[in-house]
N, C-alpha and C positions, 0 to 999 in steps of 0.2 A: 504493500500500500504506500510505503514511503516513497518508492521510486515513481509510482504513478502520480503521487501528489506533486513531486518535483517536476515531472513531465507536464502535468496540467498547469503548474505555475509558469513554466517556461513558455508554454503555448499561449497562455493568457497575456504574458508580457509581449510576445511576438505579435499577437493580434492587436494589442494596444499600439505598438509602434507602426504596424502597417496601416492602421485606421486613423492616420493623421490628416487625411483629406476625405471629402465626401466621395471622390472617385475611387480611391484605394479602399475605402470602407465598403463600397458597393461590391468589391471583389469577394468579400467575406459573407455576402448575403445568403448564399446557398452553401450546402454542405460540400458539393463538388468543387465549387469555386474557392471555398475556404481551403480545402485540401490541396488543390493545385497551387494556389497562391503561397501557402505555407511551404510546400515542397520546393517551389522555385526560389523562394527567398532563402531558405536554409541552404539549398544547393549553391546559390550565388555566393553566399558568405563562406562556404567551405572551399569553393574554387578560389575565391579572392584570397583567403588565408593561405591556401596552398601555394598560390603564385607568389605571394609576398615572401614566404619562407624560401621557396625554390630559387627565385632570382636574387634574393639577398645572399643566399649561400653561394651562388655563382660569383656574385660581386665580391664577396669576402674570401673567395678561393677555397671554400669548404668542400665543394664538389664541382664537377664539370658539366657543361651543357650536354644533355643526353644524346643529342643528334649532331654533335660537333663534327663527326666524320662524314656526315651526309650533307649538312648545310654549313659550308665553310664561309666564315666571314671574310669578305674581301674589302680591305681598306680603300678609301678614295685615293687614287693615285695623285702624286704631286704634279700640279700643272705648271707652276712657276715659283721661283724663289728669288730673293735678293741676296747677293753675295758681297760681303765687305772684305776686301783684300788688303793685307799688310804683310810685312816681312820681318823676320828676326834672324839673328845669327844662330848658327847651330849650337854654340855654347850656351845660348840663353833659353833653350827649350825648357829646362826646369823652371826658370823664372816665368816663362810664358804660362805654364800650367798653374803656377801659383797665382798668376794674375787672373786666370779664368776660374780659379777655385773659390774666389770671393763671391758670396751671395749677399749683395748689397741691400741693406734696408734703408729706406729714406730717412729713418729716425736715427740711424747709426752713422754719424759723421766720421767716426774713426775709420770705419771700413772704407768709406769713400776716399778719404785722404790716403789711406794705405794703398788702395788700388791705384790711385793716381800716382803715388810715389813709385810703385813697381813699374807702371807703364810709361813713366816720364822719359826714360832712356832705353826702353826695351825695344820699341819698334823702329824700323828704319825709316818709315814714312811718318811724317807728322800727323797725317790724317789717313783714315782708311779710304780706299777707293771702292765705290759702290757700283755694282753691276746688277742688271736684271736678266735672269735666264728663264726662258720659256721652254717647255717640253712638248714637242709635237709627236705624231705617230712614228716619225723616223728615229726618235730617241728611245723607243721601247718596243717597237714591233718585232725586233729580232730576239727579244727576251723569251725565255721559256714560258713565262706567265705575263704576257703584255698588259693584262688588265691591272696589274700592280703598278705599272708605270716604269719609270727609269730607275737606275741603280746608283748607289753612292759612287762607284767607280766611274760610271758614265758622266756624272756631274763633275767629278774631279778632272776628267779628260776635257770637258768643256771649259772649265776654269783654267786649266793648264794651257790650252790653246789660246784663250783670251790673253793670258799673262804673257806668253812668249811672242805674241804678235802685236802687243800694244807698245806704242812709243813711250808711254808713261814709265815703263819699266826697262827701257832699253839699256840703261847703264848697269843693270843687274844681270843682263843676259850673257854673262861671260862664262857660263857653265851650262851643262846639260841637265835640265830639270826633268824629273820623273814624278809619277803620282805619289811616291813615298816621301817626296819633299813637301807635300801638302798636309796640313793638319786642319780638320774641320771642327768647329764648335757650333752646336745647335743654338736655337734661340733662347735656351735656358742655360747657356754657357757650359754645357756638358760636352766633353770631347767625344767625337764620333770615332771610335777606335778603328784602326786599320783592318782589324779582323772582320769588320762589317762592310768592307768595300763591295762585296758581291751581293749585299742585301738591297732590297728595294728601298727607295727613299721613304715611302710610307711606313715601312717597318722599322726604319732607323730613326723614327721620331722627327722626320723632316717633312713638314706639311706645306700645302699650298699657301704662298704669301709670307712664309717665314723669312726672317732676316738671319742669315748664317754668316759666321765669320770664317774666313779661310786664311790661315797663316802659312806663308811660304818660307821654308827654311833655306837660308842663303849660305 
């Protein structure tokens, strides 16, 4: 009897919540209508509760999407980026990484001053030279998965071509430059490791419209 009383109390509470307008209240006017309405309402909240737990678990990494091998997520490929180019001496590469390791807060003036101090005599150019690179079908149609767009290595090749053919850098072109002379930093100042050269830009956290720093080792 105790369980039946609890069930009856829950049913009365549910009916009270459903009957908050004259329209929804009319759904409970017949025995069949009441049964269908209560069933659909309970089913809705069960499914809602399940979906919240399921997707929260995926977001928190507690479990994986059950159909991940069937429905593979394809990131939006990178259509264009802005590249800021500068140069440093090979011996200053450790200082370069220190420079980009700072996460500057607008309220932390010490960090701003320290970063400016490190960068004051670090770069060969007083200002970064900014370029805009766009990616068309010819930049990724040769890839195994062209829907992912272009690769980090391909972007480095475009940067290297621009660098070696620009009159702005003519006095530094006294050596043969390769892609391993380029160090990329994404728009969050994280270094894009050379081990990711063959990855697609969209998988290396380089997205459309990002401003990327490219430092060329002299």
